[in-house]
Backbone as a printed PyTorch tensor [residue, N CA C, xyz], in Angstrom:
tensor([[[131.4340, 129.7080, 104.0120],
         [130.2390, 129.8870, 104.5580],
         [130.2580, 129.5170, 106.0410]],

        [[129.3830, 130.4040, 106.8990],
         [129.5570, 129.9810, 108.2530],
         [128.5070, 128.6740, 108.6060]],

        [[129.1180, 128.0590, 109.7560],
         [128.4280, 126.8440, 110.0620],
         [126.9490, 127.3160, 110.8810]],

        [[125.9300, 126.5720, 110.4180],
         [124.5860, 127.0990, 111.2190],
         [123.9170, 125.7540, 111.5870]],

        [[123.5290, 125.9200, 112.7910],
         [122.4450, 124.4310, 113.4850],
         [121.6440, 125.1330, 114.1420]],

        [[120.5210, 124.5520, 113.8650],
         [119.2150, 124.5840, 114.9090],
         [118.5290, 123.2650, 114.7310]],

        [[117.4740, 123.1470, 115.6150],
         [116.7720, 122.0690, 115.6740],
         [116.1370, 121.5190, 114.2940]],

        [[115.7330, 122.4300, 113.5710],
         [115.0920, 122.0290, 112.3500],
         [116.0530, 122.0750, 111.0940]],

        [[116.9630, 122.6480, 111.3350],
         [117.7570, 122.7740, 109.9890],
         [119.1740, 122.7950, 110.4840]],

        [[120.0720, 121.8590, 109.6410],
         [121.4940, 121.5130, 109.9970],
         [122.3400, 121.9050, 108.6250]],

        [[123.0400, 122.8770, 108.6170],
         [123.9370, 123.2150, 107.4810],
         [125.1660, 123.4940, 107.7810]],

        [[125.8880, 122.6870, 107.1670],
         [127.4250, 122.7490, 107.1530],
         [127.9770, 123.1700, 105.7190]],

        [[129.2590, 123.4410, 105.6240],
         [129.8560, 123.6820, 104.2300],
         [129.6280, 122.6510, 103.1460]],

        [[129.8450, 121.3680, 103.7060],
         [129.3340, 120.0340, 102.8610],
         [128.1330, 120.0370, 102.4040]],

        [[126.9820, 120.2610, 103.3430],
         [125.7220, 120.1540, 103.1330],
         [125.4800, 121.3560, 102.0610]],

        [[125.9210, 122.5630, 102.3760],
         [125.6530, 123.6730, 101.4700],
         [126.2430, 123.4190, 100.0250]],

        [[127.3190, 122.8870,  99.9020],
         [128.0220, 122.5600,  98.6900],
         [126.9500, 121.4700,  97.9380]],

        [[126.6050, 120.4010,  98.5770],
         [125.7560, 119.1990,  98.0140],
         [124.5410, 119.8730,  97.5670]],

        [[123.8740, 120.9910,  98.4400],
         [122.5880, 121.6430,  97.7680],
         [122.8630, 122.5610,  96.7980]],

        [[124.0710, 123.1010,  96.6120],
         [124.2990, 124.0170,  95.5260],
         [124.5500, 122.9590,  94.3450]],

        [[125.2490, 122.2030,  94.4450],
         [125.0800, 121.0650,  93.2200],
         [123.9530, 120.6560,  92.7750]],

        [[123.1970, 120.3970,  93.8730],
         [121.9680, 119.7230,  93.4340],
         [120.9270, 120.7480,  92.6190]],

        [[120.9710, 121.9500,  93.0530],
         [120.1230, 123.1620,  92.4140],
         [120.7720, 123.4730,  91.0140]],

        [[122.0500, 123.1600,  90.8080],
         [122.3660, 123.5800,  89.5130],
         [122.2970, 122.2670,  88.5920]],

        [[122.5960, 121.1520,  88.9900],
         [122.1620, 119.8930,  88.3330],
         [121.0030, 119.7070,  87.9230]],

        [[119.9640, 120.1690,  88.6260],
         [118.3950, 120.2150,  88.6420],
         [118.1790, 121.2740,  87.6050]],

        [[118.8040, 122.5350,  87.5510],
         [118.5210, 123.7270,  86.4020],
         [118.9220, 123.2100,  85.0620]],

        [[120.3150, 122.2090,  85.2040],
         [120.8310, 122.1010,  83.9240],
         [120.0610, 121.0400,  83.2350]],

        [[119.4560, 119.8500,  84.0100],
         [118.6270, 119.0860,  83.4570],
         [117.2840, 119.6080,  82.8180]],

        [[116.6450, 120.5270,  83.7010],
         [115.3960, 121.1560,  83.1900],
         [115.7200, 122.1040,  82.0730]],

        [[116.6490, 122.2620,  81.6580],
         [116.9710, 123.2630,  80.5370],
         [117.1840, 122.3520,  79.1690]],

        [[117.4800, 121.1800,  79.4310],
         [117.4460, 120.1870,  78.5270],
         [116.2340, 120.2100,  77.5130]],

        [[116.3850, 120.1890,  76.1890],
         [114.9550, 119.9230,  75.6010],
         [114.6550, 118.4530,  75.5610]],

        [[113.1390, 118.5870,  75.6830],
         [112.6630, 117.1800,  75.7870],
         [112.0670, 116.8400,  74.3580]],

        [[112.6860, 115.8090,  73.9380],
         [112.1540, 115.1540,  72.4780],
         [110.7630, 114.8830,  72.7510]],

        [[110.1390, 115.0140,  71.6870],
         [108.5730, 114.5340,  71.6450],
         [108.4930, 112.9150,  71.7260]],

        [[107.3460, 112.3590,  72.1970],
         [107.4850, 110.9830,  72.1240],
         [107.1810, 110.2510,  70.6060]],

        [[107.7120, 109.3320,  70.5560],
         [108.0190, 108.4890,  69.1440],
         [106.2750, 108.3660,  68.7300]],

        [[106.5720, 108.1550,  67.2800],
         [105.0990, 107.9450,  66.9170],
         [104.8110, 106.2670,  67.4370]],

        [[105.7240, 105.4220,  67.5300],
         [105.3610, 104.0320,  67.9260],
         [104.7970, 104.2010,  69.6100]],

        [[105.1640, 105.0510,  70.2060],
         [104.8580, 104.9050,  71.6020],
         [103.3580, 105.7670,  71.4280]],

        [[103.2490, 106.8270,  70.7860],
         [101.7330, 107.3030,  70.4530],
         [100.7110, 106.2670,  70.1830]],

        [[101.1810, 105.3800,  68.9860],
         [100.2940, 104.6550,  68.8180],
         [ 99.7690, 103.3580,  69.7480]],

        [[100.7950, 103.0850,  70.4550],
         [100.7200, 102.3320,  71.6500],
         [ 99.8880, 102.6950,  72.6300]],

        [[ 99.8780, 103.9190,  72.8580],
         [ 98.8580, 104.6930,  73.9140],
         [ 97.6560, 105.0290,  73.5130]],

        [[ 97.4320, 105.1620,  72.2450],
         [ 96.1940, 105.4020,  71.5790],
         [ 95.5680, 104.1380,  71.5430]],

        [[ 95.9930, 102.8090,  71.3690],
         [ 95.5360, 101.2380,  71.4360],
         [ 95.1280, 101.1750,  72.9500]],

        [[ 95.7360, 101.5210,  73.8280],
         [ 95.6000, 101.2830,  75.1180],
         [ 94.4950, 102.1150,  75.4500]],

        [[ 94.3280, 103.2410,  75.3080],
         [ 93.2600, 104.0420,  75.6800],
         [ 91.9190, 103.4010,  74.8160]],

        [[ 91.9800, 102.8730,  73.6160],
         [ 91.0300, 102.0540,  72.7750],
         [ 90.4840, 101.0940,  73.6670]],

        [[ 91.4480, 100.2420,  74.1770],
         [ 91.1360,  98.9820,  74.8660],
         [ 90.4740,  99.1730,  76.0530]],

        [[ 90.9070, 100.2970,  76.7740],
         [ 90.3800, 100.7010,  78.2490],
         [ 88.8420, 101.1310,  78.0340]],

        [[ 88.6840, 102.1080,  76.9360],
         [ 87.4160, 102.3320,  76.7370],
         [ 86.3590, 101.3260,  76.3690]],

        [[ 86.8680, 100.4500,  75.5480],
         [ 86.0910,  99.3190,  75.0020],
         [ 85.7200,  98.3210,  76.1890]],

        [[ 86.4330,  98.2580,  77.2660],
         [ 86.2460,  97.3400,  78.3130],
         [ 85.4960,  97.9220,  79.3660]],

        [[ 85.3420,  99.3400,  79.5630],
         [ 84.6290,  99.9120,  80.4810],
         [ 83.2070, 100.0910,  80.3510]],

        [[ 82.4310,  99.2690,  80.9980],
         [ 80.9130,  99.3020,  80.7050],
         [ 80.1070, 100.4220,  81.2080]],

        [[ 80.6830, 101.5830,  81.6100],
         [ 79.9670, 102.6140,  81.9920],
         [ 80.0740, 103.7850,  80.6300]],

        [[ 78.9400, 104.3270,  80.3560],
         [ 79.1220, 105.4170,  79.3230],
         [ 79.9190, 106.4910,  79.3580]]])
């Protein structure tokens, strides 16, 4: 990979490798399935929503 440098952007083989690894890892993590939230978490969030709604005096 050629060396490139400007006022706005500095790229060296090391930086290019790090960017490539970063893009690859990001793509791998985004491809992982996201499990749905547990029922316990959903229950807690519902309780929080109800508590906030009950405490809010505006209709």
